[in-house]
N, C-alpha and C positions, 0 to 999 in steps of 0.2 A: 612675575610673568609666567610662572610654572603652570598655572591653571588655565592659561590662555590656549586656544586651539591654534594649530598650525596648518597651513595649506600644504598640498603635496609639493609645492615649490619652495618651501622654507629653506631647504639646504642650498638651493640655487641662489637665493637672495644672500645667504651668508657667504657663499663662495664669491659673490660679486661685491662683497664689502658693504652691503646695505646696512643702514641704521634701522633697527627694528623697534617698533613701538606697539603698545597695546591699542587696539581699535575694535570696537564693537565685539569684544570677547575674543579677538584673534591677535596673534603676533604678526604684524604686517610691516613691510618695508616702507619707511616714510621718505627716504631718499638714498641714492647711491653716490653719484658724482656731485650732487648738489641740486637743490630745487630749481634754481634759475636755469642752469644748464639743461636739465631735463625738460623744463617747460619750453625753452626755445627749440630743443630738438623736436618736440611734438609739433610745434608751429611750423618749423621749416623742413623737417625731414620725417622722422617717425619715432615713436616711443612705444615701449612694451610694458604693460601693466599686468600684475597678477591681481585679479579681482575674484578669486575663487571663493572668497568669503560670502559672496552674494548667494541668495537663495534661488533654487530652481524647482518649480512645481510643475508636474505633468498631469494633464487631464485629457482623457480620451473616452470617446463614446458618443452616442447620438445626442445626449443632452449637454455635452461639454460647452458648446457655444452659449446655451441658455444659462448654465450655472455661472460662467464667468461674466456674461453680459449683465446679469442681475446684480453683480458686485462691483462693477467698474463704470466709470463715466463715459468711456468710449462706446461707439456703436459697432459691435462686432459683426452685425449683419452686413456691414459694408466692407469688412476686412477680407480681401481675397486670400486664397491659399498662398503660402510662401511670403506673406507680408507681416509686418509688425506694426504695433501702434503703442505710443506712450499714453498713459492715462493715470488716474488715481482711483483708489478704493476709499470710499467714505463710510462713515457710520450713519446712524439715523439722524444725527444732528447736522450732517453735511460737512463735518470736519474730516481731516485726512488721516486715514489709517496707514496709508503708505502710497508711494508712487511706484508704478510698475511699468514694465514693458511686456505686452502680450504678443507672443509669436504664434501665428497660425501655421502649423506644419502640415495640415491637411484639413479636409472637411470637418472631421471630428477629432482633431488632434492638436493640442495646444501646449505651449511652453510658456510659463509665466515666471518672470524674474523679479524678485523683490529684494529689498535692502537686507543686509546681514542682520542689522539690529532689530528688524521686524520679522525675521523669518518665522520664529515660533508662532507669533501672533497671527500672521497672515496665513501660514500653513493650517493652523487650527480653524481659522475663519473659512477658508476655502473647503477644508475637509468636512466641516460641519454642514456647509451649504450643499455639498455634493452628496451627502448621505441620503440614501433612498432614491437617488436619481440614476438615470441610465448613463453614468459616467464613472470611470475609474479615476482615483486620485492617488498621486504619489509625491511625497516630498523627497525629491531626488538629489537634494543639495549635497548629501554626503558622498555621492558617487560621481558628481560632475566637478571638473575644474573649469575655470573661465579665465581666458587670457585676452586682453584687449590690445590690439595692434592699431595705433592711432597716428594720424599725420598725413601730410600730402603725399608722402612716398610709401604709404601703407600697401598700396597695390603692388608697387615694385618689390617691396620686401616679401610680400606673400608669394609673388610669382617666382622670385629668386629662391624661395624656400620650397618650391615645388607644388604650389597650390594648383588645384584643378581649374580649368577655364570657367567652370560653373561658379567658382568662388570669385575669381578676379573680375568676372563680368556682372556680378550682382549689382542691382540697383539699390538706391538708398532705401533703408527700412525694409529690405528683403532678406530672406534667409534660404539656405540650401544645405543639404548633406553633401559632404565631399571629403577630400583628403588634402593635407598639407604635410610634406615630408613623410608621406606614408601613414600619417596618423589620421584615423577617421575623426571628423569634426562636424559639428553643426556650426556653420559660418553665417553670421548675420552682419549686414552692413549698418551697424548701429554703434553708438559710443556715447561718451560723457565728457568730451573735451572740446566741443565745438569744431572739431576737425573731421575730415573723412577718415574712414577706417573700418575695422572689423572687430567683432566680439566673437571669440572662438570657444565653443563648448567642446570638451573632450573628456573621456574617461580618466579618472585620477591616475591610473597606471601609465598613461601616455603623456601626462602633462609635462614632465621634465624633458622628454624627447622633443615635443613640440616647441617648448620654450627655448631649448638650446639651438634648435634648427633656425628659429626666427632670429635669435641673437646673432648667430653666425652669418646668416644671409643678410641681415640688416647692417652689420658693421660697416661694409664699404659704402652704404647708402646714408650713413649718419645716424642710424638708429641708436637710441640709448634706452636701457632699462629705466623705468620711471616709477617713482613711489607715490604715496598718498599726498605728499606735499605738493608736487606738481599737478596731480590730479585735481586738487582743490583750487589752485589758482587758475588752471585752465577752465574748469567748469564755472568759476566765478566770472571770468571774462565773458563767457558765453551766456551769463545769467541762467544757469541751470540750477534748479533748486536742489538743496541738500536736506534730506530728512533729518530732523533734529535741529536744524538751523532755520531755513525759510519756511518749512512746513512741518506740521505735527498735528496731534489731535486737538489742538486749540485753534487751528487755522483752517479756513475753508478755501477751496481752490479759486474762488472768484476774487477774494481779496489778495491772494497770493500771485495774481497775474497768470493763472492757469485756466481762465475761462475758455480758452481755445480747446481744451481737452474735455470740457463738460458738454455733452450732447443731450441737452434737456428735451430735445424733440425726437430722440430715437424711439423706435417702436416699442421696445420693451422697457418696463419700469425697472429702476435700479435703486439700490440702497442709498438713501440720502437725497434722492431726487426731490421729494416734497420739501425738504428743508432748504435745499438750494434754490428751488423756485421762489420760496418766500424771501430768502436772502437777496436774490436778484431783484425781486419786486421792490423791496425796501431800500436796497442799496447798502453798500458797506460803509461803515464809519471810518475805516482805515484801509490803506492800500500799501502793498509792497512797492518800493521804488529803488532805483539805482542812483547812486550819488558819487560825485568826485570830490575829493578833499581840495579845498582852495588854499588852505594854510598848511604849514609843515606839521604833519602828524598822520598816524595810521589808525584807521578805525578797526576795531576788533569786535568779534562776536560778543554780545552782552553789553557793549558800551551804550550809554543813554543817548538818544537823539533829543536835542533840546531846541527851544526857540533860539534863533540867532539874535543876539542883543547888540551886535556891532562891536563887541569886545570879547575877551576870553572868559568873562564872567558868564557862567551858564544861565540861560533862561529856564523857563518851565520845561520839565520833561514831557515830550510829546510822543516818544516812541523808543524803539530798541533796534540796535544794529544786529542783524542776523548773521552777516558775514562781512569781513573786510580784510583787505590785504593790499600790498603793492601789486600792481599788475605788470608783470615783466614784459609783455608784448607792447603795452601802451606807455610804459614809464610814467605811470600815474598811480596815486593811491585811490582805490575805489572801494565801494561797499554796497550792500543791500540792507534794507530795513523797512520796518512798517512805520508809516506816518499817518496823521489824520488825512482824510480824503482831500480836504481843502488845500493841503500842502503838497499834494502829489503831482502837481503840474510841473512840466519841464521848466527849469529856471528858478524854481522856488529855493530860497536860501534857508538852510537849516544849520544847526550846530551839532557837533559830535563831541561829547564829553569824554575826552581821551584819558583823563584822570580826574579824580574828585576836585572840583573847583576850577577846572580848565577846559574850555571848549574851543574847537577849531571850526572855522567856517567851511561849509560844504554846499554844493549845489546839486539839485535833482537833475539828472540827465537822462537822455533816451537810452534804452537798452535794446539788445545786448550791447555790452561795452565793445565786444569784438565780434566780427562776423567774417568768416573765412572767405577769401576771394573765390569766385566760381568762374 
């Protein structure tokens, strides 16, 4: 683990007794008090995540909107100042280089957040495209920390920690500059847990101060520090794609259930548009679905999806589980995976080969598995 990178909050995690694991080249906390406890804290109160391993790219200048708009599937011409949009960046073949959140900080000022595992690839991709254009580009990942405060009491925790009114009054998918506990932050009402909450960008030297203030303010409200384990079960219940599992450079957004982020009719052409138009016209042979296990067994990433034969004997392999886990909120075993389009209908019976020679019956269900009350 010595070659792994550490976030500015590494010592905070150790002090809180976190179990540290390698993840995307980083030493990251996977859990503190336990995955299930942390998961329930986020669903019922609040959880605090260190996601400083994510990449932050800054683009600024008259052509910034055009540069980004030519690389992503969202329509940035419709993105107001102070708002964010989830989208994907594709290659010429229409498959996914990464999924991103683009934050518009001003008319010519953008923050793009990418996955840690794709940071170098996406930074090089954006830098190359920005070259010679009227836009500055900076991979600012090494000077930003990112803390995610998530859960129904996130606003209460932020307020208790001294957040500006501008932060606590933010609308969904909006962002603003402000302060929490005296720490300057870029606060965004976004997240990756299917709950309300904030993602807080701050300079590395202020990260520990902000983290401690939120932990202290959140204790009476039920806040727990939460690790990668809870983050994964929370995002799975919300059917939020994980790069490397549901999406990668072998999958296109239309088969991945992300057609809603692909704006084929936007004014500006974008990388992968022509390929996606052809894919849409021809239709996908496979689709990603959500399923619930009907028998006793847990689906895991990489398990084969097979034809259900009516017994434990596996039928023909028809797909692959991309994510699977017990769902703490639902008390069910759930999963995501790709199946032939003909078997993607709600109610279709499939088998999950949980070990060689043994399959468990599962049923395709409507997703997201969990949707927060509003």
